[in-house]
Wavefront OBJ file of the C-alpha trace (Angstrom):
o trace
v -8.948 17.149 26.146
v -10.261 14.729 24.008
v -13.198 15.319 22.238
v -13.698 11.986 20.758
v -17.146 12.281 21.908
v -17.543 15.213 19.488
v -16.595 13.756 16.456
v -19.686 12.189 13.941
v -20.460 8.758 14.030
v -19.706 7.779 10.230
v -17.578 4.919 8.587
v -14.450 7.252 8.102
v -14.453 9.073 11.317
v -11.380 10.060 13.356
v -11.088 8.079 16.536
v -9.189 10.009 19.019
v -8.125 8.314 22.273
v -10.354 7.880 24.664
v -11.142 10.600 27.515
v -10.452 9.988 30.848
v -13.137 10.320 33.302
v -12.780 11.700 37.053
v -13.486 7.861 38.488
v -10.697 6.800 36.667
v -7.513 8.541 38.300
v -5.858 7.628 41.498
v -6.383 10.802 43.258
v -3.399 10.982 44.926
v -0.827 10.484 41.959
v -3.092 13.295 40.672
v -2.682 15.656 42.560
v 1.185 15.045 43.390
v 2.451 14.792 39.574
v 0.262 17.785 38.664
v 1.851 19.871 41.292
v 5.360 18.953 39.947
v 4.680 19.266 36.228
v 2.705 22.647 36.833
v 5.137 24.199 38.961
v 7.704 23.677 36.236
v 5.369 25.454 33.346
v 4.751 28.289 36.018
v 8.609 28.771 36.385
v 8.614 28.795 32.492
v 5.652 31.382 31.545
v 6.551 33.711 34.615
v 9.043 35.879 33.284
v 6.108 36.853 30.483
v 3.745 37.284 33.296
v 5.935 39.900 35.255
v 6.552 41.745 31.621
v 2.341 41.955 31.081
v 2.022 42.779 34.680
v 4.306 45.831 34.801
v 3.283 47.171 31.154
v -0.251 47.097 32.263
v 0.474 49.156 35.637
v 2.811 51.614 33.319
v 1.757 55.061 33.081
v 4.271 55.391 29.883
v 3.133 52.499 27.696
v 6.555 51.433 27.610
v 6.755 48.729 24.958
v 7.450 45.309 25.574
v 11.059 44.744 24.468
v 12.446 48.058 25.721
v 11.087 47.283 29.250
v 12.360 43.830 28.850
v 15.812 45.008 28.298
v 15.501 47.453 31.042
v 14.749 44.850 33.557
v 17.749 42.742 32.645
v 19.972 46.036 32.764
v 18.807 47.192 36.106
v 17.664 44.061 37.836
v 19.225 41.479 35.917
v 17.631 38.051 35.494
v 15.785 38.070 38.732
v 13.842 40.820 38.085
v 12.163 38.214 35.761
v 11.214 36.226 38.906
v 10.095 38.819 41.423
v 7.399 37.438 43.678
v 7.683 33.846 42.004
v 8.129 32.123 45.144
v 4.774 33.524 46.238
v 3.359 32.928 43.160
v 4.484 28.873 43.388
v 2.848 28.631 46.946
v -0.437 29.644 45.718
v -0.082 28.121 42.352
v 0.076 24.440 43.720
v -3.050 24.604 45.946
v -5.154 26.697 43.365
v -4.139 24.337 40.104
v -5.103 21.329 42.386
v -8.724 22.981 43.142
v -9.175 23.998 39.764
v -8.339 20.465 38.355
v -10.663 18.924 40.926
v -13.276 21.167 40.303
v -13.014 20.812 36.614
v -13.083 16.838 36.592
v -15.899 16.397 39.043
v -17.617 18.795 37.293
v -17.141 17.557 33.927
v -17.979 14.109 35.045
v -20.950 14.625 37.213
v -22.542 17.320 34.533
v -21.864 15.091 31.581
v -23.470 12.339 32.870
v -26.870 14.405 34.096
v -27.140 15.947 30.591
v -26.833 12.569 28.850
v -29.665 11.563 31.340
v -31.219 14.350 30.479
v -31.678 13.197 26.606
v -28.884 15.483 25.210
v -26.739 13.803 22.261
v -23.032 13.329 23.052
v -21.745 16.495 21.326
v -24.024 18.391 23.094
v -23.511 16.819 26.601
v -20.158 17.235 26.055
v -19.986 21.127 25.226
v -22.356 21.618 28.396
v -19.854 19.751 30.710
v -16.834 21.206 29.552
v -18.440 24.640 29.511
v -19.884 24.049 32.827
v -16.407 22.781 34.053
v -14.119 25.589 32.896
v -16.626 27.875 34.588
v -16.679 26.505 38.032
v -12.948 25.470 38.219
v -12.164 29.396 37.436
v -14.568 30.463 40.288
v -13.054 27.925 42.752
v -9.762 28.637 41.917
v -10.106 32.352 42.647
v -10.911 31.792 46.076
v -7.072 31.218 46.506
v -5.549 32.652 43.377
v -6.753 36.220 43.857
v -5.034 36.762 47.560
v -1.564 35.167 45.838
v -2.045 37.000 42.621
v -2.535 40.569 44.766
v 0.754 39.681 46.749
v 2.810 38.459 43.452
v 2.176 41.336 41.659
v 2.803 43.911 43.520
v 6.155 42.320 44.076
v 6.508 41.694 40.202
v 6.039 45.849 39.443
v 8.547 47.155 42.328
v 11.960 46.446 40.773
v 14.413 49.069 40.284
v 13.864 51.772 37.923
v 10.854 50.048 36.278
v 8.335 50.951 39.402
v 9.152 54.864 38.622
v 7.054 54.604 35.730
v 4.194 53.162 37.171
v 0.761 55.003 37.185
v 1.193 55.564 41.068
v 3.196 55.205 43.877
v 3.897 51.971 45.795
v 5.049 50.851 48.940
v 7.954 48.777 48.813
v 8.017 45.165 49.859
v 10.849 42.760 51.193
v 9.190 39.537 49.854
v 5.943 37.826 49.978
v 5.267 37.434 53.519
v 5.708 41.262 54.515
v 3.592 42.151 51.682
v 0.565 39.986 53.258
v 1.687 41.644 56.547
v 1.496 45.290 55.282
v -1.255 44.566 53.190
v -3.583 42.947 56.527
v -2.350 45.665 58.363
v -3.237 48.744 55.962
v -6.509 47.180 54.480
v -7.312 44.188 56.617
v -8.099 40.841 55.031
v -10.506 42.640 52.337
v -7.044 43.918 51.145
v -6.218 40.363 49.837
v -9.037 39.781 47.955
v -9.220 43.458 46.054
v -9.853 43.102 42.677
v -11.897 39.428 43.481
v -15.142 40.533 41.862
v -13.341 41.919 38.335
v -11.326 38.357 38.696
v -14.520 36.383 38.606
v -15.836 38.731 35.904
v -12.475 38.284 34.038
v -11.461 34.594 34.281
v -15.009 32.962 33.911
v -16.027 34.617 30.735
v -12.444 33.826 29.864
v -12.465 30.212 30.682
v -15.955 30.143 29.002
v -14.644 31.513 25.443
v -11.294 29.439 25.736
v -13.284 26.569 26.025
v -15.919 27.394 23.393
v -12.985 28.445 20.992
v -10.993 25.664 21.465
v -13.659 23.216 21.211
v -14.354 25.197 17.556
v -11.005 25.180 16.615
v -10.465 21.432 17.565
v -13.120 20.247 15.579
v -12.294 22.362 12.503
v -8.941 21.684 12.663
v -9.530 17.763 12.795
v -12.239 18.437 9.804
v -10.053 20.120 7.634
v -6.532 18.363 7.703
v -6.842 15.384 10.657
v -7.033 12.690 7.921
v -3.885 14.094 6.617
v -2.186 13.207 10.040
v -3.879 9.500 10.606
v -3.498 6.370 9.198
v -6.727 4.163 8.085
v -7.169 1.040 9.708
v -8.718 -2.281 8.564
v -12.509 -0.592 9.231
v -11.974 2.271 7.660
v -11.506 4.606 10.235
v -8.659 7.083 10.786
v -6.316 7.226 13.786
v -4.216 9.635 14.551
v -0.460 8.974 15.922
v 0.282 10.397 19.375
v 2.120 13.330 17.893
v -0.342 14.460 15.678
v -3.052 14.403 18.479
v -0.386 16.662 20.981
v 0.209 18.985 17.802
v -3.653 19.624 17.238
v -4.349 20.493 20.670
v -1.385 22.674 20.858
v -2.519 24.835 17.751
v -6.365 24.559 19.251
v -5.414 25.787 22.356
v -2.991 28.960 20.629
v -5.838 29.649 18.758
v -8.164 29.970 21.518
v -6.281 31.925 23.714
v -5.499 34.571 21.188
v -9.205 34.962 20.909
v -9.527 34.828 24.924
v -7.036 37.317 25.309
v -8.526 39.806 23.121
v -12.179 39.293 24.746
v -10.820 39.668 28.046
v -7.514 42.154 27.816
v -9.524 45.541 29.194
v -10.976 43.470 32.426
v -7.553 42.012 33.208
v -5.763 45.440 32.818
v -8.315 47.033 34.989
v -8.211 44.004 37.623
v -4.260 44.763 37.621
v -4.395 47.670 38.623
v -7.172 47.469 41.151
v -4.780 44.973 43.157
v -1.917 46.816 42.277
v -2.160 50.299 42.818
v -2.317 51.983 46.393
v -4.175 55.042 45.450
v -1.953 57.623 47.583
v -3.111 60.543 45.455
v -6.589 59.778 46.333
v -6.705 60.134 50.238
v -4.695 56.698 50.861
v -7.679 54.869 49.482
v -7.359 52.114 46.904
v -8.901 53.508 43.593
v -12.467 52.190 42.658
v -13.509 50.537 39.506
v -14.768 53.529 37.678
v -11.491 55.887 38.984
v -9.413 53.164 37.257
v -11.317 53.249 33.786
v -11.188 57.007 34.098
v -7.583 56.590 34.696
v -6.771 54.242 31.589
v -8.427 56.690 29.133
v -6.413 59.817 30.237
v -3.654 58.050 29.931
v -4.135 56.617 26.663
v -7.597 56.139 25.373
v -8.856 52.499 24.309
v -5.276 51.764 23.784
v -4.115 51.626 27.259
v -7.024 49.046 28.141
v -4.854 46.779 25.976
v -1.066 47.722 27.250
v 0.420 43.742 27.560
v -1.857 42.192 25.044
v 1.089 40.774 23.367
v 2.660 39.325 26.538
v -0.478 38.309 27.543
v -1.480 36.740 24.519
v 1.980 34.744 24.319
v 1.394 33.916 27.895
v -1.771 32.750 27.572
v -1.018 30.663 24.363
v 2.048 28.739 25.576
v 0.686 28.306 28.946
v -2.745 26.812 27.590
v -0.889 24.859 25.204
v 1.655 23.175 27.779
v -1.213 23.120 29.979
v -3.613 20.973 27.733
v -0.736 18.698 26.183
v 0.537 18.373 29.870
v -2.555 17.710 31.779
v -3.384 15.027 29.478
v 0.174 13.767 30.094
v -0.940 14.002 33.589
v -4.010 11.899 33.298
v -3.029 8.993 31.443
v 0.200 8.830 34.227
v -2.432 8.874 36.730
v -5.188 6.248 35.947
v -5.788 3.380 37.990
v -5.467 0.903 35.088
v -2.429 1.975 32.988
v -2.753 -1.031 30.393
v -5.982 0.480 29.145
v -4.744 3.584 27.848
v -1.345 2.561 26.907
v -1.941 2.930 23.654
l 1 2 3 4 5 6 7 8 9 10 11 12 13 14 15 16 17 18 19 20 21 22 23 24 25 26 27 28 29 30 31 32 33 34 35 36 37 38 39 40 41 42 43 44 45 46 47 48 49 50 51 52 53 54 55 56 57 58 59 60 61 62 63 64 65 66 67 68 69 70 71 72 73 74 75 76 77 78 79 80 81 82 83 84 85 86 87 88 89 90 91 92 93 94 95 96 97 98 99 100 101 102 103 104 105 106 107 108 109 110 111 112 113 114 115 116 117 118 119 120 121 122 123 124 125 126 127 128 129 130 131 132 133 134 135 136 137 138 139 140 141 142 143 144 145 146 147 148 149 150 151 152 153 154 155 156 157 158 159 160 161 162 163 164 165 166 167 168 169 170 171 172 173 174 175 176 177 178 179 180 181 182 183 184 185 186 187 188 189 190 191 192 193 194 195 196 197 198 199 200 201 202 203 204 205 206 207 208 209 210 211 212 213 214 215 216 217 218 219 220 221 222 223 224 225 226 227 228 229 230 231 232 233 234 235 236 237 238 239 240 241 242 243 244 245 246 247 248 249 250 251 252 253 254 255 256 257 258 259 260 261 262 263 264 265 266 267 268 269 270 271 272 273 274 275 276 277 278 279 280 281 282 283 284 285 286 287 288 289 290 291 292 293 294 295 296 297 298 299 300 301 302 303 304 305 306 307 308 309 310 311 312 313 314 315 316 317 318 319 320 321 322 323 324 325 326 327 328 329 330 331 332 333 334 335 336 337 338 339 340 341
């Protein structure tokens, strides 16, 4: 997002494009275009998510490249898109809820902190942190059930399911998976791992936004003036390509930090949501049992299985998200002329 408010008020400051607030958006256009744009992003990144998920539930620690070759050999390209339909159906409302919560929280908290006497820099940081936190928590209400179903479909393909850490029930598509999970565990089964999902994604969002803010300012402060043209007033104004490049690089750096910090929790969450625990009297494994199994399989390193695909997925997702999101906001403004530059 634009961090123009976070720049120092000096004669030679870098003027970034003005931020677009919630009240400036055409809401129907914002959500409709957002659904289309982010569906395309999800389709592009989905194969990496499949690889990450299969590595996390694998008991053998199969390398990423070997697993990708195995999927391609035994299942074809279709294997990289198992559960995508279910995931997409959940991504659209979850993303809409995320974007709505993000913008409303940022707008309200930003205004409140300014009124309380905080500087624009502090108000912006607090608002973005609160917005990321609330958006992540709101989206999990929809995303957790979709995550449970789509991840189970991801890992049951071909020969790759044989290497998982436990036996898996077979599903014939998303609807069949929903029905079997509810029959077996009730609605509670669809929210398996909900608590740890919040513990994973809420801190991840907080770490991401904090890291993004630091990286963004550091990049502009270090090399920003070389990407800008100086105007008649002595201020630096970046062109559109420079803004996108810095946003993308900052997002990739922030994603790497967030992936490292939250990877163990994400691995535990994935196993809680996917594995059925037939070896445990048909009861789902508990948090502590999952941790013990991971440590027994490969020590601390087992908690970081799938780190490579997750890092790549988070970096690509964040880079495309941040640039697509800014583009979406500009397309959705009520007064396009005010933001044409």
